[in-house]
C-alpha positions as CSV (number, residue, x, y, z in Angstrom):
1,M,0.0,0.0,0.0
2,T,1.3,3.5,-0.9
3,A,1.1,6.4,1.6
4,P,-2.2,8.3,1.3
5,I,-2.3,11.8,-0.1
6,V,-4.5,12.8,2.8
7,P,-4.1,11.2,6.3
8,V,-7.7,11.0,7.6
9,K,-8.3,10.9,11.4
10,A,-11.9,9.7,11.1
11,V,-15.1,9.9,9.1
12,S,-16.6,13.1,10.5
13,H,-20.2,12.8,9.4
14,V,-22.5,11.9,6.5
15,A,-24.9,14.4,5.0
16,I,-28.3,13.5,3.5
17,R,-30.4,15.8,1.3
18,V,-34.1,16.0,2.3
19,T,-37.0,18.0,0.9
20,D,-38.8,18.5,4.3
21,L,-36.5,19.0,7.2
22,D,-39.1,18.5,9.9
23,R,-40.5,15.4,8.3
24,A,-37.0,14.0,7.9
25,V,-36.0,14.7,11.6
26,D,-39.2,13.0,12.7
27,F,-38.6,10.0,10.4
28,Y,-34.9,9.5,11.4
29,S,-35.8,10.0,15.1
30,R,-38.6,7.4,15.0
31,V,-36.8,4.8,12.8
32,F,-33.2,5.2,14.0
33,G,-33.3,7.1,17.3
34,Y,-31.8,10.2,15.7
35,D,-30.3,12.1,18.6
36,V,-30.2,15.8,17.5
37,F,-27.3,17.8,18.9
38,I,-27.2,20.8,16.4
39,D,-30.6,22.1,15.3
40,N,-30.3,25.1,12.9
41,R,-34.0,25.3,12.1
42,P,-35.5,27.4,10.6
43,G,-32.2,27.1,8.8
44,P,-31.4,24.3,6.4
45,T,-29.6,21.8,8.6
46,V,-30.0,19.5,11.6
47,I,-27.2,17.2,12.9
48,G,-27.7,14.2,15.1
49,L,-26.3,10.9,16.0
50,I,-27.3,7.5,14.6
51,G,-25.3,4.6,16.0
52,G,-22.4,6.8,17.0
53,L,-22.2,8.4,13.5
54,A,-23.0,12.1,13.0
55,V,-25.7,12.5,10.3
56,E,-26.5,15.9,8.9
57,L,-29.9,16.4,7.3
58,I,-29.8,19.2,4.7
59,K,-33.0,20.8,3.3
60,T,-32.9,20.8,-0.5
61,E,-35.6,22.1,-2.7
62,A,-37.2,19.5,-5.0
63,A,-37.1,20.3,-8.7
64,A,-40.3,21.8,-10.0
65,G,-42.9,19.3,-11.3
66,T,-41.3,16.3,-9.5
67,T,-43.2,13.8,-7.5
68,A,-42.2,11.4,-4.7
69,P,-39.1,9.5,-5.9
70,E,-39.3,5.8,-6.8
71,R,-37.4,3.3,-4.7
72,G,-33.7,3.9,-5.3
73,A,-34.2,7.3,-6.9
74,G,-34.1,9.5,-3.7
75,L,-32.3,12.7,-3.3
76,G,-29.5,10.7,-1.8
77,H,-26.2,11.2,-0.2
78,S,-24.8,14.7,-0.3
79,C,-21.2,14.1,0.8
80,M,-18.9,12.1,2.9
81,A,-16.8,14.2,5.3
82,F,-13.4,13.2,6.6
83,G,-11.9,14.8,9.7
84,V,-8.3,15.9,9.3
85,A,-5.7,17.5,11.7
86,D,-4.3,20.2,9.3
87,I,-6.7,21.5,6.6
88,D,-4.0,23.7,5.1
89,A,-1.7,20.8,4.5
90,V,-4.6,18.8,3.1
91,H,-5.5,21.6,0.7
92,A,-1.8,21.9,-0.4
93,A,-1.6,18.1,-1.0
94,L,-4.9,18.0,-2.9
95,K,-3.9,21.1,-5.0
96,A,-0.5,19.5,-5.8
97,E,-2.4,16.4,-7.2
98,G,-4.7,18.6,-9.2
99,L,-7.8,17.5,-7.2
100,T,-8.8,21.1,-6.2
101,K,-8.4,24.4,-7.9
102,T,-9.4,26.5,-4.9
103,D,-6.9,29.0,-3.5
104,A,-7.5,28.1,0.2
105,P,-9.8,26.0,2.4
106,E,-13.3,27.4,2.8
107,Q,-14.5,28.8,6.1
108,I,-18.0,27.6,7.1
109,G,-19.0,28.8,10.5
110,A,-16.4,27.7,13.0
111,V,-14.8,25.1,10.7
112,R,-12.6,25.0,7.6
113,V,-13.2,22.7,4.8
114,V,-12.0,21.6,1.3
115,F,-14.4,19.9,-1.1
116,I,-13.4,17.6,-4.0
117,R,-15.4,15.2,-6.2
118,D,-14.6,11.6,-6.9
119,P,-14.4,10.3,-10.5
120,D,-18.2,9.8,-10.6
121,G,-19.0,13.2,-9.2
122,A,-19.7,12.3,-5.6
123,L,-18.8,15.2,-3.3
124,L,-16.1,14.5,-0.6
125,E,-15.3,16.9,2.2
126,F,-12.2,17.3,4.3
127,I,-13.0,19.2,7.6
128,Q,-10.8,20.5,10.4
129,L,-12.9,20.7,13.6
130,G,-12.0,22.6,16.8
131,G,-10.5,21.0,19.9
132,G,-8.6,18.4,17.9
133,A,-11.7,16.4,17.2
134,G,-11.8,14.1,14.3
135,S,-15.5,14.0,13.9
136,L,-18.7,15.8,14.8
137,A,-19.7,12.7,16.8
138,E,-16.7,13.4,19.1
139,L,-18.0,16.9,19.6
140,A,-21.7,15.9,20.3
141,P,-21.4,15.4,24.0
142,R,-19.7,18.8,24.5
143,I,-22.2,20.6,22.3
144,K,-25.1,18.9,24.1
145,A,-23.7,19.8,27.6
146,R,-23.3,23.5,26.5
147,A,-26.8,23.6,25.2
148,A,-28.2,22.0,28.5
149,K,-26.5,24.8,30.5
150,G,-28.4,27.3,28.4
């Protein structure tokens, strides 16, 4: 095995596109015990735990004139996110390999990210989280404790 271009600490989270965020939160809560720890409603995202994995639900508008999708034809997976220790080094390595054309990592809220696509167009995210965490799941207990304190 050759050395990887990007040394990944952990899979940070999985993102799923949904057309109705409230309905999706209800469904994932009932079916999987979705344990919400970041609720950005009325914004477009809610993040919770399913089996120790952080799952982000992202509201996406359905295309005009579409109906409920057939089995296997859902809105699907949005991206797979990988926690990394040094996003600047990751960006440089990806740029050197021609996998990104961006000038720098993107700042989204309190985190920095780099997005690339696999050969089939699937979106992949590299994310550097605060406090040395490798995944959103690692941060969940701290975020929930802060929220409980008010």
